[in-house]
N, C-alpha and C positions, 0 to 999 in steps of 0.2 A: 504493499499499499504506499503510495506516495506520501511524503511527509506533509502535514498540514491539512490533509483530507479528513474531515469528521466522518466517521463510519458508524452507520446505524443511528441510534438515538431516535428510532421510529421513522423520522423523515426530516428533510429540510423544512418542509412546510411548518412543522411543529417548532423547529429551531427558530424559524423567522417570525412566527406569530405567537409563540409561547404555549406551554402545556396548559390545559384546563385545570380548574380546581375539581378534584375528583368528588363526585357526589357519593352519598352514603350508601353502603351496601344493604342488601335485604336483611332484615332482622326478625326472623320468625316466619311463620306461615301466614299467608294472606290470600284473600280472594279477590277476583276481579272479573270483569266481563270479557276482556281480551288481554292476553299476555303474549308480548313480543320478545322473542330471544334474539338479541343482536342489536346493538346501538350504532350501526353504521347507516349509510344512506337508506337502505331497504327498510330497516326497522323504523327509523326515524320518519321517513316519508309515509309509511303505513300509519304510524301512530298520528302524524299531523292531519292527513286527510280523513281518517276515521273520526277523530275527535272534532274536526270542523264539521263533518257531516252529522254526527250524533254526540253532541256535547255532554249528554247524559252518561256516556259509556265510561266505565272505570277501566283505564288502560294502564298497564304496567310494562315497562321496557326493562330487560334484565341484560346487562352488558359485563362481560368478564374482566375487562381492564377499564376503559374509559371510552366514551363515545368517540368514534373515528379512529380507534387504535389500529384497525385492520386496514383493508384496501381503501376505505373511504378517506383515510388521513395520509395515504402514501402514494396515491396514483398519480398519473401525468397530467391531470387537469384538462382532460379532454371531454368537454360536454358536447356530445355529438350524436348523430342519428343512426349509428351502427348498432345492429343487434344480431346476436349470435344465433344461427340456425335458420335464417330466412329462407334459403334455398330449399332446405329439407322441409319446411313448412308448406312451401309452394308444392312440393312433390305429394306431400301427405293430404293437404286440404284444398289445393288448387291455387293458381296464381292470384286470383282476386283476394283470397284470404291473407296471402302474403303481402299483397299491395296495401290491404288496410292496416296491417301490422306496421309496414313501413311509413305510411302516413301518420300513424299514431306516434311513431318515433321521431318523425320530422317535427310534429307538433310539440313534443316533450321538450325539446330544446328551449322553445319560447316559454313553455309552462314553468320550467325551473327559474328562467330570468324573471318571470311575472312574479312568482312567489317571493324570490329574493328581494325584489323591489318592494312588494307589498309589506314584507316583514322587516324591512330595514336592515337586510343582511348585505354588507358590503364585502363581496367575495372576489374582487378584482375581475368581474366578468367582462369579457370583450368579445362580442360576436363578429369575429373576422372570418368565420367559416373554417373549413379544413381543406388543406392543400396536401395532396399525395403525389410524390414525384417518382420518376422512373430514371434509373442511371445506367442501364443496359439495354440492349435490343430486347432481351427476353422479358425484362421488366416492362418495357414499353408495350409489348404485345399483351401482357397481363393487364396493364393499366387501361388500355383501349378496350379490352373485353370487360373489365370492371366497369368502366365508364358507360358502356352500352348496356350492361346489366342493370345499372342504377337507373338509367332512363327507362329501361323497360318496366322497372317496378315503380314508375310514377314520378321519379324525381326530375322534373322538366326544367328546373333552374340550375342544374349542374352544368359546369363548363369544362372543356378540354383545351389545353394549351400545348403549343409546341415548345421547342427549347428557348427560342427567343421570348415568347410570351411568358414563359415560366421565369426567365431571368429578370423580367421586369418586376415580378413579384418578390423573388428571393433568389440569391445567386448560389445554388448548390452546384458544386464541382461535378461535371460531367452529366447534369441533368439534360435529358433528351425530350422530356415532356412532363406534363402533370395534369391532374384533374382536381377540380375545385368544387366544393358544395358550400352553399351559404348556411347549411343546417349545423353549425358547429360554433362553439365559443371556448375561449380560454377561461379557466376558473382556477382560484386558489382553493384547493381541496379542503384545507383544513378551516379556513374561514367560512365555507359553505357549510361543513358538518357542525361546526361550533354554533353557528347562527341558526341552523336548523333545530338542533338540540335545544337551544334557548327558546325559540318559537314553540316547540312542542311543550316544554315545561310550562310556559306562560298560558298555554291552553288549559293546563291542568293535568297533563299526563305525568305519572310518576316514573322517574328513571332511577334505577338502582345500578350503580357501577361497583367495580371490584367484586362481581357476583357471577362466577362461572356457572353455567347450567350443565349438569353432569348427564341429565336424562330428560328426554321429552316423551310423554305418553298422553293419551287422551285425557284432556282436562287437567294436566299436571306439567308444570315445568319444575324440575327438581334441582336445588342447589345445595351446598354444604351449609347454608345459613337459614335454609327453610324452603317450603314449597309454595308455588304460587298456583292456585286452583282457578281455572277459568274455562267457560264452554269453548273458547277458542284459543288455541295455542299456535302461534305463527312463528316458524323458524326462518329467521333472516340472518343466516350465518356465513353464507357464501364460502370463502376459502378456508374457513375454520370448521365446517361442517363435519369433517372427518374426525373431529375430537369428541363428537357426541356419541353416546352409547348406541350402537347398532348402525352408525353411519360412515364406517370407515371407508367404504367403497362406493358411497353415493356420488360425491363429487370429488374430483381430484384437485388438491391444492397446488396449483401451478405457480411457480415462483417467477417474479418479474423484478428487475433491478433499474435503479435510477442514479443519475448524477446531476449535480447542478454546478454551473460555473460561477466564478467571481463575476461581478457586474462588468459588462462591456462598455468601452469608451464610445463616444460619438462617432469617432473615426472607425472603430470596428463595426458598429452597426451600419455605417455608410458603406463599408466594404461588402457586406452581405445582403443588405436590404432588409427585408422582412417587415416593411413598414406597416402592412396590413395586419400584422399580429395574428395570422392564421395559426391554427395548430398544425404540425408538419409531420407527415408520415412518408413511408416509401413502399415500393412494391417487392421488396425483397422476401424471400420465404421466411427468414428469421428477421422480421421487421423491426424498425425503430419508430419511436414516437417522441415528439418534442413540442415544447411551447416556449415563446418569448415571455418571460415572467413580468409582472407589473414592476418589479424592482430592478429590471434591466439585466437579467440573467438569461441563460439558456438552460432549461430543465430537459433532459433527455434520457430515454429509457429503452430497454430491450430485455431479452429473456435471461441472459446470464446462465446460471445453473438452474435449470428448468423445474427440477423436482427433487425433493428429499426423500429418501427410502422410508417406507412405512407411513407415508402421508404426514411427515412431520412438518411443522411450521417453524419459521425463524425465530430467532432470539432478538427482538426489538430492531429487526431491520439490518443487522451486521451483514456486510457483503464481502464476498471473496475478492482479493487483490486483482486476481486475472479478470474478473468480471468488470472492475472499474477500469482497467486498462483497455479492455475491449470496447466499452462504451466511449472512452477517450478516443480510440481509433476511429470510431464512427463519427464522432464529432469533428475531428480534423479532417477526416475523409470527405465529409459533406462541405466543410468550411475550411480550406488549407490556410486562409488568412488568419485563422484563430489558433494556429499551432502552438503558440506560447500560452494560450489561455489557461489559467489555473482552475483545476476542479477543486471545489470547496467542500462538497458533502456528497456522500453516497449512501443509499439504503436500498432495501428490498422489502417485498411483501408478497402475499399470495392472493390468487384470485381462483374462483371456482370453475371447474371444467367438468360438465357431464360427459358420459361416454360417447354421446352423439354430437357433442359440441353445440347443443341447443339450449338457450335460455328458457326458463319455464316459470309459470305461476300456477299454483294448485291449492285448492281447498277441498278437503275430504269431507263431505257432508255427513258421512256416517260417524266419524270420530271428532270433528272439529279441529283436526290439525291441518295446518296450511303451511306452504313455503313458497319462497321465490328466490331465484338466483340462477347460478350457472352462466354468469354473463361473459365469461372467456375475455375478460379485459375491457369490455364495453359497458361497464356498469354505472358509470357517473350519471348518465341520462336514463338508462334502462331502469335503474332502480326507482326512479320517480314514476315511471309508467307501471312498474310492478306494484308500488305502494298504492297507487290509485285503483289498480285492478284488485289487489287484495281487499281494499275497502269495499268495492262493489261486490265481491264474492261474499264477503261476511254480511253485508246488508242484505244481499239476495238470500243468503241461507236463513237469516234471522227474520225474514218476512218484511224488513224495513224498506226494501226496494225490489224491482223486478230485474230482469236481464237488461244489461246496458251494452253499448258498443264495445266497451273494454272486455267484458266477460265473454263476448262472442269472438274474441281475437284467437288466432289458431295456436298461440303458445300456452293457453289456459288448459290445464289438465294434461299437458303432455307427459307421457311415461317413457322411461328410458331404462336400458338394463345397467347393472352395476359394473364398476371397473373390475379387471382381473385382479386375483390376489398377488401378493408379492412372491417371487422377485419379478413376475412378469410386468407389473406396472412399472417399476423402476427401469427395467431394461427397455420397455417399449417406448416410454417418454424420452429417455436420453438417447435411445437410438434414432427416434423421430427427429429430434432437433440436431443431432449430429449429421443426419442426412440432409436436413434443410441447409445447414451452413456449408456442407460440401457442394450442394447444388448451386448455392450463391457464388461460391468461389469459382466453380466451372463456368457459369454464365458470365462472370466478369472476365475470366481469362479467354474464353473462347469467342465472345461476342455473338453467340448463337441467338437467333430470334425466337427459338422455340424454348418453351419452359422445360426444365430438366426433367428427364423421366424419373430421376431419383426423387424429385419433390413430389411428382404424381404418385409414385409408389408409397412414400411416407403418408400422404394424404389418405390413401385408400386404407393403409394399416391403422392409422389414427382414428378412422371412422369419420372424418371431416367432411367427406363427400359421398 
């Protein structure tokens, strides 16, 4: 690890904005109308919309550390319209159903911005859209296919740029094209989750932190400090789901890592552009994601070490030195003019991956158990749509409302098989990402316009297509 780099400490977002004062843990058995397990975006959005719709509900949120400790406080700050599993939902339920899901995601970006403004949450939001670039012929072919697919799913305001037009927005080395959508915004993840937690408490929702849930069963959320009994128990634990009893193979905790630079000078920004403050991604198989932060830095992420044996999660975000160096190489590969720029902070976190890579929202009416997640890295906006959908499902089940447009979306009630036992999980995931990286290297060296057979093979083995 390079000297001077802060490693872990949950994330740079907390280092910059400060850690919250931890709320009191659960102290004995209590009863509620709804208990939500997990104090990240999904759990908090669900509590927010349920309480707004039905102020009389007694809602309790249980969080093992503090609200935003997981992916909600560590992500790259991409509030955008991507959703995991759309193509599969089109195959299962028809294209029109998948189009409705995509439109709901497009609208969700503006919904998060609307609520943040209404609740007075200053989360450094800037709606500059999402720009995804191609740097090799094979990436360009994938980018054009991706662009056409997005148009086919109803995104009529997306734009396709050639190399010259891309450079007018941002000067990425070797960029040969890009695609841009307006349905995206930069956000400071921690400011958003802190503000959302405060808004939820102000509505009368009770949040207990430092309260790990060890078991979920019908009408019970069990903790070391007591049990919360409620007709509805909603699991909103995303990448930490595997730690719950009986959930070891439900969703795989995929690891993602990030670095943030020192602030750039005006001259450095002038050298690379990025005046629109779009969130930035690429078309590599082992892709990167980045944002221009409100305090003038670049925050950039990628997979790093993708998975820990036995579905273990990290220790407060500590990151391997080789991962930090790999992310530094991506940064300087994209922006050679920033070769001397210092990395100040590195961290990691986990996201939830279902076996078929499809995000889902479910409420089992026979047991009152519900869950949402499996966002595969697209959770900042998707969690909001999930929270509104869980609200509608609970209200529908309790007789307070009927079917809604959200409860009819194709991801509702989706079922998926469990992940393989170890060591097959570890071997499969590490083999998959090693293959993706090899495919990326070959595409760069050969300048082939076709996507690597290795990557297509890895997609099939992983169950992504």
